[in-house]
N, C-alpha and C positions, 0 to 999 in steps of 0.2 A: 521754482515755485509752481504749483499746480494751478491752472485756470481756476477763477472763482466759481464758475457753473460746475466744475467738476467736484471741488470741495463741498459745494452745497449738496450736490448729489450723493456724494458719499455720507455727509451728515445725515440726509433724509433715510439713507438706507440704515444707517445705524439705528435711527430712531424708530424706524418700523422693526428692526429686529428685537430692539428692547420691549416694544409695544407687544410684539408676538409672544416673547417670553413671558412678559407680565400675564398675558391672557392664559397661558398655559399653567402657570405656577400652582393654581389650585389643584390640579390632578396630579403634580409630582408625588412621589413616594413619601410617605411620612418618614419622619426621622426622629421623633420625640420617641418613641416606642422601640427603639432598635435593641435596646437591652432588656427589655420587660419579658417575663415568661408568660407567653400568651396562653399556655394551657390553664393558667389559673383563673381564666375568665369564662363566663358562661358555662359553669359546671352544675349544670341542672341535675345531674344524677346524685350530687352530694347536696342538693339544696335543701332548705329547711322546709318544714311543713307549711309554714307561711306562704312560700312561693308555690308550692305544690297545690295547695287549697285555692291559690288564686287562680292558677290555670285550668283546674278543673272546672270552676265556676264559669270562668270566661268561655271556655269550649262549650259547655252546656247552654249558655244563654245567648251566644253571638249567633241569632239565626238572621235569615233572609228578613223575615217579617220585622225583627227588631231593627236591623239596619236601614230599612226603607222608613221606618217610623222616625229614627234617629236623624236622618237627612231632612225629612219634612220638618220636625221640631226645630232643627237649626235654623232653617229659613224663616221661621216665624217670628222671631224677636231677636233683638240685641240683649244680651245678658249683662252688659256692663260696659262702660266707658271709662277707659284709663290708660295711661302711656305704658311704654315697655317695661321701664325699670320699676313703676308702681306695680305692674303686674308680677314681676319677678319677686319683689319683696311679699306680695300678698301669698303667693305660693310657697313661701319657705318653710311652711309648716308641715307640707306633704312628705312622706317617706314612702316611695314606691315599693308596693308588696310584691311586684312581679319580679323585682331586680335581685338576682342571687350575688352580685358583685359588691354592693355598697349599701349602707344605711344612712348615708351622707344626706343632709338637707338638699332642696332642689337648687338653692342659689349656689351651693358649693359645686355642685355637678355641672351646672351651667357655666361657671367661671372656669372650673377645672377644663372642661372641653374647649372654652375660647381661647384660654391661656396656651393650651397646647397648640393650637392652630396658629396662634399668633407666634409662638417660639419658632415654629416652622416656616415662617415668612410667607404664610399663605395671605391672599388679599383681603382687605376689610370686609367685604361682603360674606366671605366665608367665615371670618371672625365672629362677625354677628349673628350668623346663622348658629355657630356653635352656642352662642350664648341665649337664644330664644328657642332653639330647636324642641324643648320639651315644654315650652309654655302652654302647649294645648292642655296640659293637665290641670289647667284652670277649670276644666270641665267638671273636676271632681268638687269643685267649690261652688258649681252652678246648677246643683240639683241633680247630678249623675245618680244612676241607682246603685252606684258601688264602684270600686276601683277596676272591676272587670270591665266595664265600658270606657275606660280612660286609658289605661296603661297596658303592658305587655306586648309582646310580639304579635304582628298583624298577619292576616291570611285572607284568602279571598273566600267569600261566601256565596252560594249559589251553584256551586259545583262540588265534586268529590274533594274532600280534605286532604291533604297531602300528608304522606308520612314523614315528610321532612320537617313538620311542625313539633315543636316542642311537647312533649306528653300526647301525642296525638291519638293514643288509646282512649283519652277521656272524652272524645267527640262521640262515643258511642251513647252518651246521655243527651246529646243533641237532638231535638225533633226533626231537623234536616237529615240527620245522618243515614236515614233508611227511605227518604223521600224518593220517588221513583224518578224526578228530574235532577234535584239537587244533589243526588248521589252519584250522578254521572260523571265523566270526565270533564266535559265540557258544560254541563249543566245549562243554564241559561244563557251562555255565551256562545260565541262563534270561534273558530280557531283563529288564532294570531289576531284578535279583535284590537289588542292594546290595552294597557293597564287603566288608561283614562276611561276605559268602557265597562270596568268591573268594579264591583263593590269589595272593598277591604274591610275587614271587621272595623267597627266604628270605634274611635278613639282618639287620643291627643294628635297624633299625626295627620289625620284625616281633617280634624276640626281646625288646627292650626293652619294648615295649608289653605283651606277655604276662608278663614279670617284674613290670611295676609296676602294672598294672591292679588287683591285689588287695593290692599292697603299699605304696600311696601314697593320699594325699587329694586328688589333683590332680583338678581336674574334667574332664568329658568333653571339652570343646576341648583341654584340655592333652594328654590321651591321644591326642586325633586328630592333634595337632601332631606328637607322637612317632613314632606310626604310620604316617603318610603323608608325613613330610617330603621323603624321599627318592623319592616317586612324581611325578617331574616330567612324565611323560606325560600325566597326569590334571590335576594342580593348575596347570601352566604351559602346556601344548599342547593341552588339551581333549579328550584321548583317553579312551576307555572310558565314555563318556556312556551308551552303550547297555547297560552293566551297572550304572551307579550309578542309585540312586533318588532321589526328588525330596524326601524329608524328612531323613533322618539324613546322608545324604551331603551335601547342599547345606550343612548346618551344618558338617559337616567340613571342607568345601572353604573355606569363609569362614575357619574358624580356621586351616587350613594356609598359606592365602594371607597372612594377618595375621603368621604367624610367619615365613615364608620371607625377607623382606628381612633380618630379622636374622641368619638363619643364613648366608646367602649373602654379603650385602654387608658384613659385618662383618670379613671375611677380611683386609683390608689395612688394618685400623685399627692404631694403635699397639700396641707390645707391652703386654702386661699384667704385672703383678707378683703371682703367685699366693700368695706369703707375705702381702703387705698385704692381700688381698682374701679371704683364708681366713675371717678371724673373721666378715666379714659373711655369706658363703655358707654356713658352717657352721651359723650360727643359722637361716638360712633354710631349709635342708636338714631341721633338727630340726622345722619346723612343718609338712612334708609326708610325711615318711618315718620309718619306725622306725630305730632305732640299728643294725641289722643287716638286711641285706637277703639273701634267698635267691636266689641267681642260678643 
C-alpha cells in the first residue's frame, strides 16, 4: 500500500490537472460545426439590398465626430433598469439588417449560440456570453439614429479605413475618408497602441462591453468576446495589426476566435424553444449578473 502522504500528493496532482484542463476548455476547437458548409456564411457578394444599403449608410455615417458624441452620450444617463432575461425578451422584435445569414429573431440567435457552446462542453461563463453577446442591440430601442449605429461589422475610426472591411468602397461617402489626418495609416493613434486605445465604430459590441464590464463577473476573455465579436476585419481578416499590441490583444484575439464559430455557424441550427430553455439559462444568468442591470 502506498504511503498516505504519497496518495494524497497523487490526488492533489490529479485535481490540479483537471482544473488546468477545465481552465483551457473554453478555447478548444469547436466541434458542433464540423459538418457545416462554412462557405455558405457571410456571403456578402450575394446579399440582398437590405444588407448592402445598411452598410453603405453605416460606412458613411460612422465618423470620428459621431463616435466621440456617442461615447459622451453613453456616460450621461442610464437608459433602463432591467434584468438580463427581461432584456432578451424586450429585444426579441428586432431583425438585424446587417446580417446576410439569418432573419431569425434575436432570442433565437442568442439561444442557438449558447446551446452550441453548451453542446461542445464549454464552461458556463462562455455559455452565458453566447446568450448575451448581442444584447447591446437594445441601443436600437433606446433612441439610436438607426441600425447603422447599432449593428454590423465594426472597424476603427480615426485612421485609414481598411480594405478588409466589407464593402469598403462605400467609405468614399464618409467625411473622414479624405481628412488629412484620419485618412493616414495611423491617423490619431500610435503604432501598436493597443485596441483599448482606439475607437471602434460605435454599436452594440462596444455598448454592451461598457455596460457589463462593471456589472458582471465574466472573465476577461468573456468580455473580449463581447467587445470584439463583430470586429471581423481584425479577428478574421488580419487587419489593424499595426495598432494592436502583442500582449493583451493577442489574448483577446484567441478568445474572439474561439467564440466566433458559435456566433456565426449556429445560425442555421434547428429552432430552439425559449420556454423550455429559460429555466436553465435564468439560473446561469444569476451566477454572473445581478438581478437588475443599469443599461
